[in-house]
TIKOLDO-633640 format. One record per residue (C-alpha): x, y, z. Coordinates in pm, whole numbers, padded with zeros to 5 digits, always signed. Layout:
N
XYZ ...
***
This chain:
405
-04080+08558-04917 -03801+08358-04745 -03978+08037-04819 -03989+08117-05202 -03620+08203-05185 -03529+07865-05025 -03730+07682-05284 -03533+07861-05561 -03213+07762-05387 -03312+07395-05345 -03376+07403-05715 -03032+07529-05786 -02883+07267-05562 -03081+06987-05736 -02967+07116-06072 -02604+07138-05965 -02632+06782-05812 -02763+06650-06149 -02472+06817-06334 -02201+06720-06105 -02290+06350-06031 -02196+06241-06371 -01874+06411-06367 -01776+06285-06026 -01885+05926-06138 -01678+05966-06445 -01377+06067-06246 -01454+05760-06021 -01479+05526-06321 -01152+05667-06480 -00974+05637-06153 -01091+05277-06078 -01025+05144-06431 -00711+05355-06461 -00572+05191-06152 -00684+04846-06272 -00495+04910-06602 -00170+05004-06419 -00214+04691-06205 -00289+04475-06524 +00025+04616-06679 +00236+04522-06391 +00085+04178-06369 +00140+04126-06736 +00517+04224-06674 +00540+03952-06409 +00365+03693-06639 +00606+03783-06919 +00910+03740-06700 +00784+03393-06591 +00694+03297-06939 +01039+03394-07085 +01238+03210-06799 +01015+02911-06869 +01087+02933-07234 +01459+02970-07168 +01456+02659-06955 +01270+02460-07221 +01525+02551-07475 +01280+02427-07758 +01326+02521-08121 +01196+02876-08200 +01121+02856-08570 +00848+03114-08637 +00493+03004-08723 +00211+03217-08846 +00427+03535-08899 +00762+03670-08875 +00872+03700-08507 +00582+03489-08385 +00813+03217-08234 +00757+02850-08235 +00423+02683-08151 +00566+02526-07835 +00703+02854-07715 +00377+03050-07789 +00181+02781-07599 +00405+02821-07302 +00363+03183-07315 -00012+03170-07359 -00063+02922-07066 +00160+03135-06817 -00006+03469-06912 -00360+03312-06891 -00285+03192-06535 -00210+03558-06433 -00547+03678-06580 -00770+03385-06522 -01105+03422-06713 -01026+03797-06752 -00810+03856-07067 -00792+03795-07438 -00427+03762-07541 -00381+03921-07883 -00214+03657-08098 -00069+03907-08358 +00093+04099-08069 +00254+03794-07903 +00607+03783-08025 +00895+03551-07907 +01252+03553-08029 +01569+03372-07955 +01914+03514-08035 +02246+03328-08031 +02555+03494-07924 +02665+03550-08277 +02344+03764-08326 +02415+03970-08003 +02683+04249-08029 +02698+04264-07653 +02771+03884-07636 +03032+03911-07894 +03208+04194-07721 +03192+04001-07400 +03367+03705-07553 +03672+03923-07656 +03673+04015-07279 +03682+03649-07178 +03315+03647-07064 +03076+03371-07113 +02843+03293-07404 +02471+03344-07364 +02149+03294-07574 +01902+03581-07530 +01519+03519-07528 +01261+03798-07575 +00904+03811-07541 +00643+04094-07631 +00276+04045-07523 -00041+04256-07522 -00376+04149-07362 -00721+04304-07383 -00935+04322-07073 -01288+04423-07007 -01362+04747-06810 -01549+04768-06514 -01707+05104-06597 -01720+05150-06979 -01899+05478-06966 -02167+05609-07211 -02275+05937-07372 -02328+06106-07028 -02044+05944-06838 -01676+05934-06933 -01487+05594-06929 -01238+05387-07109 -01503+05208-07318 -01580+04837-07319 -01220+04721-07303 -00859+04838-07252 -00536+04692-07383 -00185+04670-07206 +00132+04554-07316 +00478+04439-07176 +00803+04286-07276 +01075+04086-07115 +01406+03932-07191 +01595+03642-07016 +01964+03527-07087 +02069+03161-07059 +02435+03097-07000 +02616+02789-07055 +02920+02869-06858 +03133+02577-06911 +03152+02273-07131 +03064+01945-06967 +03177+01573-06976 +02887+01353-06894 +02920+00979-06820 +02592+00773-06795 +02615+00467-06579 +02334+00265-06713 +02157-00040-06570 +02158-00330-06818 +02036-00591-06577 +01762-00830-06675 +01486-00633-06493 +01544-00352-06729 +01395-00581-07009 +01066-00591-06820 +00766-00358-06896 +00769-00031-06730 +00448-00008-06513 +00218+00259-06623 +00379+00321-06959 +00170+00130-07203 +00369-00166-07215 +00705-00018-07309 +01010-00185-07169 +01233+00012-06943 +01543-00046-07156 +01354+00074-07464 +01237+00396-07273 +01589+00457-07180 +01730+00413-07544 +01447+00648-07658 +01535+00916-07396 +01905+00878-07462 +01841+00969-07825 +01668+01289-07723 +01932+01376-07484 +02216+01344-07720 +02019+01571-07968 +01994+01838-07681 +02364+01795-07610 +02431+01872-07977 +02230+02200-07935 +02452+02283-07643 +02755+02239-07867 +02626+02545-08063 +02691+02774-07762 +02991+02589-07616 +03216+02559-07915 +03141+02184-07964 +03347+02059-07686 +03068+01873-07468 +03124+01494-07460 +02921+01195-07339 +03029+00844-07252 +02846+00542-07106 +02927+00246-06890 +02658-00015-06902 +02653-00269-06612 +02486-00565-06470 +02699-00796-06256 +02987-00652-06436 +03095-00382-06666 +03249-00457-07006 +03542-00302-07186 +03530-00153-07542 +03595-00521-07677 +03305-00655-07473 +03527-00838-07213 +03362-00858-06873 +03545-00653-06606 +03495-00666-06229 +03590-00347-06041 +03525-00498-05688 +03833-00669-05553 +03861-00893-05248 +03671-00665-05013 +03545-00284-04979 +03864-00169-04828 +04093-00312-05098 +03853-00182-05376 +03856+00176-05236 +04237+00181-05220 +04249+00077-05586 +03938+00269-05700 +04133+00447-05976 +04287+00131-06121 +04124-00071-06402 +03938-00383-06277 +04017-00749-06362 +03893-00948-06655 +03628-01201-06570 +03537-01325-06905 +03568-01253-07289 +03328-01129-07538 +03024-01006-07344 +02773-00984-07642 +02512-00768-07443 +02691-00429-07402 +03022-00258-07377 +03141+00080-07252 +03170+00378-07506 +03418+00618-07397 +03376+01014-07398 +03299+01130-07741 +03114+01390-07935 +03048+01171-08220 +02687+01151-08122 +02539+00958-08407 +02793+00675-08362 +02725+00692-08000 +02352+00636-08047 +02387+00367-08308 +02615+00159-08089 +02399+00233-07763 +02088+00099-07939 +02237-00231-07994 +02290-00304-07614 +02067-00577-07447 +01969-00619-07098 +02060-00938-06903 +02180-01070-06561 +02201-00927-06214 +02268-00572-06076 +02574-00426-05928 +02554-00046-05959 +02882-00003-05780 +03056-00169-06065 +02933+00092-06305 +02989+00378-06071 +03359+00295-06020 +03432+00235-06385 +03214+00544-06471 +03433+00763-06236 +03750+00629-06404 +03625+00722-06746 +03500+01053-06629 +03856+01120-06479 +03995+01095-06833 +03787+01394-06948 +03924+01736-07020 +03622+01956-06947 +03615+02133-06614 +03250+02030-06534 +03208+01657-06461 +02875+01484-06428 +02814+01118-06344 +02450+01004-06389 +02336+00654-06268 +02019+00524-06439 +01896+00214-06267 +01565+00056-06177 +01637-00095-05836 +01870-00239-05575 +02191-00427-05619 +02179-00803-05626 +02474-00801-05358 +02349-00524-05127 +02624-00605-04854 +02912-00505-05103 +02742-00177-05186 +02671-00115-04807 +03040-00185-04719 +03158+00054-04997 +02939+00328-04882 +03060+00268-04521 +03398+00344-04662 +03254+00661-04837 +03354+00542-05188 +03145+00786-05361 +03278+01081-05156 +03624+00966-05247 +03524+00945-05606 +03379+01295-05604 +03679+01442-05436 +03905+01284-05680 +03708+01398-05978 +03721+01763-05835 +04095+01786-05787 +04319+01987-06003 +04265+02193-06317 +04243+02136-06674 +04467+02273-06963 +04263+02599-06960 +04339+02653-06602 +03967+02584-06494 +03911+02403-06167 +03747+02058-06200 +03403+02029-06035 +03210+01709-06018 +02855+01599-05942 +02701+01257-05899 +02324+01190-05945 +02087+00901-05963 +01771+00884-06194 +01546+00582-06085 +01293+00403-06300 +01016+00375-06040 +01291+00398-05775 +01183+00307-05431 +01415+00523-05212 +01315+00351-04881 +01400+00001-04994 +01697+00099-05212 +01910+00328-04988 +02258+00246-05104 +02244+00443-05428 +02097+00731-05224 +02388+00703-04974 +02640+00721-05248 +02502+01036-05439 +02303+01206-05150 +01928+01200-05119 +01898+01540-05281 +02056+01406-05591 +01821+01118-05643 +01551+01183-05904 +01247+00963-05980 +01138+00914-06337 +00786+00801-06395 +00807+00794-06769 +01040+00851-07068 +00988+01235-07065 +01086+01249-06698 +01418+01079-06781 +01485+01343-07056 +01384+01636-06822 +01588+01522-06524 +01904+01472-06723 +01877+01807-06903 +01812+01977-06571 +02150+01835-06463 +02333+01920-06777 +02195+02274-06800 +02407+02473-06545 +02178+02772-06539 +01825+02824-06652 +01850+03189-06719 +01876+03544-06592 +01636+03817-06624 +01763+04114-06810 
***
């Protein structure tokens, strides 16, 4: 009697087990894929933030492709690569749900209101993205689940501020070695790469003008052994010795010859088209005296009215007369220049700030230490190609990449 009873109970337990297991497994599947969905949404949020900051830093054109709100091809490619790296071999980004927008201050009520309060202009970048992922436990007729796939979405915003307009003076090496082929760049001459990069730089500065009231200015001081004034007359800024040169560092140099046909300085201007037209006519010739360009570049920069001051040296090597540059560095001439450029306020009451930097064309820091001593090792950037020149200069000009909102 008792044996029969236990057998019946075992049958009930087996039946209950068969009924409950699918439910328990379904709960397990829902919990597992549910947690994974939440994690994926958080991960997509991180990816969206990184993507929009990268897009803000790139500052590329964002004319829509494919459909309204799609954003430009460049920005879509950036977003796709970033998001894919967060979901390596796991996701399918839904193209129709990837939307990228860029708003100027004039299109943002908050920015316009901020301007009335004296706050800074900004551009706003927005991204919306959705991605489809495979589930681990899709479920079936007997067991519940999310199906074969699930979709998560996220959005992010970043603001790029251009706090102040900037005066930029390029101190450009036009010595004979700049006319040589640039190793590893398909036979292009270094001077031609510089000219190509400068054209792109000026185009980008024009874009910055849209959000800084058009007051950015660029100037250039080419150099070889000497600099040359606007009329092409050779000028030497080094006088007698380093001590005397430093004492007279803000005074114009002495004429050493008339009518240098190779290059001449272009004062600070926002007539970018004319700037490039003239710059493209310059030719490289002679030896190298970067300190000549730095001294004259500082004098030119000191005539600017914008609070931010940036002096960028573009060179491919060491000076012909290294002793002179060493003596000037021993006298801390670059520190004196930076301090002088940072003194006082402009007519708007803004404090002047100055930065000196070097971009080297295959620059060998160990063998060419004087430029590094001048600006500081942390302010020396190496360019391996034309795009590197452009990227490094834009990094220096752009005060801030962006802020997440």
